[in-house]
C-alpha positions as CSV (number, residue, x, y, z in Angstrom):
1,X,-2.0,-2.1,-12.1
2,X,-1.8,0.5,-14.9
3,X,1.3,2.6,-15.0
4,X,1.9,6.0,-16.6
5,X,4.8,8.4,-16.8
6,X,3.8,11.4,-14.8
7,X,6.0,13.7,-17.1
8,X,4.0,12.9,-20.3
9,X,1.1,15.0,-21.3
10,X,-1.5,12.2,-21.2
11,X,-4.6,11.7,-19.2
12,X,-4.1,10.5,-15.7
13,X,-6.6,8.4,-13.8
14,X,-6.9,8.8,-10.1
15,X,-5.4,5.8,-8.4
16,X,-3.0,4.8,-11.2
17,X,0.5,3.8,-10.2
18,X,3.2,5.8,-12.1
19,X,6.4,4.4,-13.6
20,X,8.4,6.1,-10.7
21,X,6.3,4.1,-8.1
22,X,4.2,7.0,-6.9
23,X,0.4,7.0,-7.3
24,X,-1.7,9.7,-8.9
25,X,-4.0,11.0,-6.2
26,X,-6.0,13.7,-8.0
27,X,-5.7,17.5,-8.5
28,X,-4.6,19.7,-5.7
29,X,-7.4,22.1,-5.1
30,X,-4.9,24.7,-3.8
31,X,-2.7,25.0,-6.9
32,X,-4.5,23.0,-9.6
33,X,-1.4,20.8,-9.9
34,X,-1.4,17.0,-10.4
35,X,-0.9,15.4,-6.9
36,X,1.1,12.3,-6.4
37,X,1.6,10.3,-3.2
38,X,3.9,7.5,-2.0
39,X,2.2,4.1,-2.1
40,X,2.4,3.9,1.7
41,X,2.7,6.1,4.8
42,X,6.1,6.8,6.3
43,X,7.1,3.9,8.6
44,X,6.3,5.5,11.9
45,X,3.6,7.9,13.2
46,X,5.3,11.2,14.1
47,X,4.6,14.3,16.2
48,X,3.9,17.3,13.9
49,X,7.4,19.0,14.1
50,X,9.1,15.6,13.6
51,X,6.9,15.1,10.6
52,X,7.8,18.5,9.1
53,X,11.5,17.8,9.7
54,X,11.2,14.3,8.2
55,X,9.4,15.5,5.1
56,X,11.9,18.3,4.5
57,X,14.6,15.8,3.8
58,X,12.4,12.9,2.5
59,X,13.7,11.5,-0.8
60,X,11.8,8.6,-2.4
61,X,10.9,7.4,-5.9
62,X,13.5,9.7,-7.4
63,X,12.0,12.9,-6.0
64,X,13.1,15.2,-3.1
65,X,10.2,17.7,-3.3
66,X,7.8,16.0,-0.9
67,X,5.6,17.9,1.4
68,X,2.8,17.3,4.0
69,X,-0.5,17.8,2.3
70,X,-2.7,20.9,2.9
71,X,-6.1,20.5,4.6
72,X,-7.8,20.5,1.2
73,X,-5.3,18.1,-0.3
74,X,-6.0,15.7,2.6
75,X,-9.7,16.0,1.7
76,X,-8.9,14.9,-1.8
77,X,-6.8,12.0,-0.5
78,X,-9.7,10.9,1.7
79,X,-12.2,11.2,-1.2
80,X,-10.0,9.1,-3.5
81,X,-8.7,6.6,-0.8
82,X,-10.4,3.6,-2.4
83,X,-9.6,4.3,-6.1
84,X,-7.2,2.1,-8.0
85,X,-3.8,1.5,-6.3
86,X,-4.7,3.9,-3.5
87,X,-7.1,1.4,-2.1
88,X,-6.0,-0.1,1.1
89,X,-2.9,2.2,1.5
90,X,-4.3,4.5,4.1
91,X,-4.8,3.6,7.8
92,X,-8.5,3.8,8.4
93,X,-8.8,1.5,11.5
94,X,-12.5,1.8,12.3
95,X,-12.0,0.5,15.9
96,X,-9.3,3.1,16.8
97,X,-10.2,6.6,15.8
98,X,-6.8,7.9,17.0
99,X,-4.9,5.5,14.8
100,X,-6.5,6.9,11.6
101,X,-5.3,10.5,11.8
102,X,-3.1,12.1,9.1
103,X,-1.2,15.4,9.5
104,X,-1.6,18.4,7.3
105,X,0.9,21.2,7.0
106,X,-1.5,23.7,8.4
107,X,-1.0,25.1,11.9
108,X,-4.1,26.6,13.4
109,X,-3.7,30.4,13.2
110,X,-4.7,31.2,16.8
111,X,-3.7,27.9,18.5
112,X,0.0,27.5,17.8
113,X,0.2,24.1,19.5
114,X,-2.4,22.6,17.2
115,X,-2.4,21.5,13.5
116,X,-5.2,20.3,11.3
117,X,-5.5,16.5,10.9
118,X,-7.9,14.3,9.0
119,X,-9.3,11.1,10.2
120,X,-9.4,8.5,7.5
121,X,-11.9,6.2,9.2
122,X,-14.6,8.8,9.2
123,X,-13.5,11.8,7.2
124,X,-13.6,14.3,10.1
125,X,-11.2,17.2,10.0
126,X,-10.0,18.1,13.5
127,X,-7.3,20.0,15.4
128,X,-4.5,17.7,16.7
129,X,-2.1,18.7,19.4
130,X,1.3,19.0,17.8
131,X,2.8,16.5,20.2
132,X,0.3,13.9,19.2
133,X,1.7,11.2,16.8
134,X,-0.2,10.8,13.5
135,X,0.4,9.2,10.1
136,X,2.4,11.0,7.4
137,X,1.6,10.6,3.7
138,X,4.1,12.4,1.6
139,X,2.6,14.4,-1.3
140,X,4.3,16.0,-4.3
141,X,2.8,18.3,-6.9
142,X,3.6,18.7,-10.7
143,X,2.1,21.4,-12.9
144,X,-0.6,20.1,-15.1
145,X,-0.1,20.2,-18.9
146,X,-1.7,23.3,-20.4
147,X,-4.4,21.3,-22.2
148,X,-5.6,19.7,-18.9
149,X,-6.0,23.0,-17.0
150,X,-9.3,24.6,-16.4
151,X,-9.5,27.6,-18.8
152,X,-11.7,29.4,-16.3
153,X,-8.9,29.4,-13.6
154,X,-6.0,31.9,-14.1
């Protein structure tokens, strides 16, 4: 397991564990920030509102700025789920589709009782009823050093 300090301006490799115990999961497509995750899900599956409440007070690995990932960030987590220290940390139970769902922070704009979820056994993005219990993987973002940023994005 390689470890890096996420605060230093050095190249990060997806899947590398950091000195603080988090894992570098890729670049957030929403904000172009470095994205870090906890090495495991929260202990219990939660309904969406409980997940939002839990994440708002979640403190781990010396950080208190954790959030639920966006839909696009979940796509990145899914894409990178088998890289480095991320491998084997997501629930992707192939025999139980329901047990492989992860919450996003995004409520459906017209269906207030539904939130976008991602299935980690097949990659599908679906709407989950907010009372359904799904996995929670905390995510935190850090601005990327200037030299790592895409100069075409302002």
